[in-house]
N, C-alpha and C positions, 0 to 999 in steps of 0.2 A: 404331260409326261413331264416337261422341265421344269412345271411348278412343285411335282413330285419329288422329281430329285433333287429340286434346289432344296427342297424344306429339306430333305433327310437325309442329305448325307452326312457325313461323320467328319466331313474338313469342314473349316469355314469356307462361306462364300458367299460371297456382294459383286452388287451390280453399282458402279459408282460410274458420278456424270464426268462432264468437261471441265466441270468448277471442281471437282474433289470430293463432291459429296456424296455419301454413300444412300443410294436412292433405294437399295433393299438388300439383307445381309438374312440371312438363314441364322437361326437356335442356334448350330456350332460355331458358328464365331463370334455371334453377340455370348454365349453361356464362356468364351473361352474369353473375355474379357471383360467379363460380369455385370452384363448390361442385360436389359431389357430389350427386345427387337425393337419395337417403337422406338427406345431412349437413343437406342444404339443410330438408329437412320436421320437424326435429327441431327447427328456430327458428319464431319468430312472426312477421308482417310488423313489427314494431317492433323487433325486433334487427338488419334489416337496413336501416333507413329512417335517414336524416339527422338526427341530432338538432335542426336548425333549420326543419327540415321534418313531425318528426312531429306538432307540435299541430294542422296543417291537414290531416293523414288523420287525427290522430285525431277529430277536431271531427266532418266527414263520415261517418268510420264507426261514430259514435256517433247521426249525423241519421238512419241508414238505419235503426239498431236502435229507434230510436224512433218509425220508421214514417214520420219527415216526408219522405223522400225513398228512391227506390227504386233509384237510379243517381247514379254521380258517374265526376268527368274530371279529376285534377290531375296538375303536372308535379310532378317531385321525383327528391331525390336519394336512389339506394340506397347500400349499403355493401359494397365489394365484400370480397370475405375477404380477400385481397391488403392492404388498407386504403386502394384506391385508394376514388373514387367513381363512380358509374354515373348518368347523366341518364335517367331513364326518363318514359314520358308514361304514367300509370297510368288503366285504365279499368274500375269495378268497378259491378257488377250482382250484385243480391241475390236471390235464391229463397228465397221464402215457403212456409210450411204453409197449409190452408184455412183459417186464423183469421187469416191474415196477418201472424201470427209471421215474423221470418227466421229461415231454417236455417241457411244458406251463403252465402256471396258469391263470384262468380266473378272472379278481376282478370285483366285483362290486359296486359300490361306491353310497351312499345313502347321500344328502345333508342335514346336523341334525342343521344347525347354528343357525336360529330359531327356533329350539328345544330347543338346548344349552342355547340361549341367552334367552326364557322363563322359562326352569329351574332355570336359576341360578337368575333372577330376582324374581320365587315364592321362591329361596333360603335366596336372600336377605332380601323380604317379613316377610321371617318368624323365619329367626334370629332377624330382626326388632322387631317383635311382641313377639317375645320371651324375649327378653331385656324388652321390652316395658311393659309385664307381672312381671316378676323378680320384677322391681324396685314399680309396684302397688299394690296398700292394697286392696286386690278383686279380681277378675277374671270370666271367664265364667263360664256359668252353662247348663242344657238341662233336657229339662222336656217333656216327654214323651207322648202327649193324650192319646193311647189307654190303659198303662199301669198304669197311672199317676205314672212312676218313674221318681225323680229327682235326676239328677245325677249334682253334683259339680266336678268343674276343681279341680287340685293339686295344685290351686293359691287360689281361694278361698277357699278350706280347710285349707289350711295354714293359710288365715286371719282371719276366723270364728273359728277354732277349733285348732290352735296353730299347730306351728312346729311337726311333725310328726303325727298329729291328724288324727284321721279316719274319712273320709268323712260322712255327717248324710244324714240321706232323708228329705222327703217334709214338713214331720208333725213337724219334729222338728224344721228344719228352722223354716217352719211360727212360730214354740212357740216361736223360739228366739226374733222374731219382738216386739217392743216396742206396748202395747196396747192401746195406744194412738194413733197408726200411723195405716195407712191405708196397709195390708198385699199385697204379690204379688198376684194379680187375674188371677189364670191362667186358671181357668175357663170361666173367660169374654172374654180371650185371645183364650184360645182352643177352645170356639163356633164360634170363627171368627166374634164376636164383634165388634174389632178390631184388625187389624194383628199387629200394634204395638205399643206399648206404653212405658211409664217411670215413675216409681214410688218413691218418697222419704219417706224413714221412716228408724229407729234406730234399729240395729241389736246388740244384745248382743253379744260379740265374747268370745272369748278365758281366757280373762282377767278377765271378769266378767263386765266390763264397756258397755257401750250401744256409739256406732258407728252410724254417721250419713252416711247414702248407697242411693247413685244414680243406679236404676236398670234399664236401657233398654231393653227391649225382642221384639222378634216377631214370628212371627206365621210363618213357613213352611208347605207348601199343599204337597200333594200327587198329582200322574200324574193327577188324578180326581178332582182337587183343594178342597179336605177334607182336613180338618186341622189336621196335625199327629202330627206334633214335634214346641216346641217355648225353639226356642234359644236367650241366653241372657249372661249381663255382668252387673256382678255387681260391685260397685267401692266407696270407700272411699272418702268422700267428707265433712268430719268433719272440718278439718281445714278451708274447706272454706267454710261453714256453717257460722261457728264461724268469721269468716272474714268479711263476707257478715252483720251477726248482729251485730259486733262490728260498722260498715262501719254505719249501717242504725242507730244504740242510738247514734252516733257520728252527724249523718245529721238532729236526730230529737231532741238532746239533748240544751238546753241553756247553751251558752258557761261560760255564768258567775255563773249560781246559780247551772249547774248540770241536772234541772228539765225537763220535757218536753216543747220544744217550742212549736209554733203556729204548724206547720208542725206537730208535734211528737201528738201534742193535736186533731189534723182534724184528723189523722191515725187513732190514739184508739177510735174515734166517728165514724169511717165509717166500724165500724166493726159490730157485731150483735147487732142492738140496743136494743134488751131486756136485754142488760148487763147494760146496762146505765139507768141512771132514774133521774138524778139532775146536774144541774149546778150552783157550788157557782162562784160569781166574786167579786175578793179583789182589793181594790187600797188604795195607802197608803196616809196619807191624808198629804198636804203640802208638798209633799215630793221635789219639784223643789227648798225650801228654802232648806234643808240640803244640793243639791249642790252650790247653791250660796251663801253660807254661810262658806263651811266645804271641798268642790272641790269634783270634781269626785269621784275621789280615795273613801272617806265617802261615797259618795252617794252606789257607788259599795258594800263598805262592809253592807251597811245597807239593799241592797237589797239580797245579799248573806245570812243575819241573817235571815232576814223575811222568806227566800224560806225555809229557815231550820225549823223555827218556826209553817209555814204552812204545812208544811211534817210532823212533829210530832205531827200534832191534827188532821188530818184525819182518816179516818178508815183503816185499812188495804185493800188492793186491790181499794183504791180512786185512781187517778191519779190527779195528781199536775203539774202545766204548768204553765211557765211563758210569758204571753201572748204579752211578749212588755214593756219598759220602767218602771211602779211602778204596772205595773198592772199583777193579777195572777189570777189563774181560778183553779175550784176541778170541777174535773166530778166525780159523782157520782156513781161509779161501782160496790164497795162491796155488797155483798149479806145481804140481809135483809133492810126494813125499815129503813131510816134515822130519825135518831133527827135532825131537820137540826136544830131547834132553841139549845138545847145544843152544837152542831157544831159551831156556829154561835160565840155565848158566849162564848167557849173556845177561838177560833180563836182572838175576840178581846182582850181578858184578856191578850192571848200569844203574840199579836202585841204590844201591849200598852206598855210591861216592855220596861224599858231603854236601849238604844243602845247607849254604848259606843263607844265617839268621840273622838280624842287626848287624850284621859282620861279623856273625862269629859262624865257624863251619858247624855242621848239628848231624851227627849220624842217623844214619835211617838203615833200617833193612825192610825185605819183604816176603813174604811166604807165598808159594804157587802153586796151586794144583791144574794138571792136563788131564785130560778126558778126550782123547782118540775115537772116533765114531766105528763100534764094533760092526755092526750091520747097517744095508741104505735104510732100513725103515723107523731106525731108532735117531728120533727128535733132540731138539735140540734142550727141550726143558731137562730130558734125562741125561742128555750130555753136563748142564748146567749142575742137576745134582751129583753128577762122579765127579763132576770135576770141585766143586763146593768141599765134597767131604774128603778129597786128596788134600786140600787146603788147607784143612782143621786135620790131618793128620801131618800137616808140615808144621801148622803150630803146634802141635804137642808136641811134636819132637824138636821145638825149642826154636820156632821160627828161623828165619833166614834162610829158608829152604823151598825143596821143593819137590812135592810127592804127584806121582803119576796113577790115575786112575788104573784099578782092574778095568 
């Protein structure tokens, strides 16, 4: 029975003499180290033990010989025949004679190489995560659905509450979120409406300032599939948000005047239609003559100055754009009705003031067309068509005038 168990065991087994010699090994142990059984039995355990682990093994081996202990367990590295290393978990028991003297050691060896590799990989992943969290503004959090308990990680606590600050609960965390932003919807996730969600909001941190945060959360369910816990991570994206806003502003701005360009104008009109209710188009009269007489640099100067004058005479909230060439447009988005007559008169007067070109005043004029929104379904394209038609009526009437679209 012993021979059958010894030979068939899936773990390594060895009978070791008092001198450390491998008197008998089973096929599993020989296979672990890449030897034939007979070949391995010619060696001592010292020969197949990694040099850095040999002293620990010998110390325990000798303690058994001295009668201080009867068995020991040790994790050690074995040297394979091909030069590789095997991580093993060694369990050693002693067989003693009637006088208590050691006669034989019984060793059992389990190959834990893959386990050690997995532990090392997990440890390295944890170290990398730890490093990432250390340099991250923000961190993980957890929300227990049953108790409605919100738990912040030390990293998120440090970001929100400052170094050495105390963690805060769900209600206080939500109270810190900017009132104009949608808060974390714990209930929607917790009820299983969605298993994963991403929210963007501003949160007031320990310095008193609001920071933009991207919060990603995932629903964890119990064995029965019932919602149990929400885990998430909230990360500061303020710099990224500002960079995106800056790039968008640059893409939607006219490089010459700093006003909106056509793309920016169209994006403004793509928002809530209820927020705008009319369009003003402005065209400088005989602008080509400026380029012909004074050059394009002078023409650019006139366009910049005209843009400033137009922007200075609209209401706060109205959007001013240079659509191209010497054509400007105003999207009437300010609250309250617009006195289009007064607005057009102000524009004509402002644009008619002389422009200084090479030290010489240059008189200019402009033609204006205005279209008020007739109904809620009227889009901006239709408004621009009507405003342009009114503009050309003003030009046909002799320029330096404005007309209201029917």
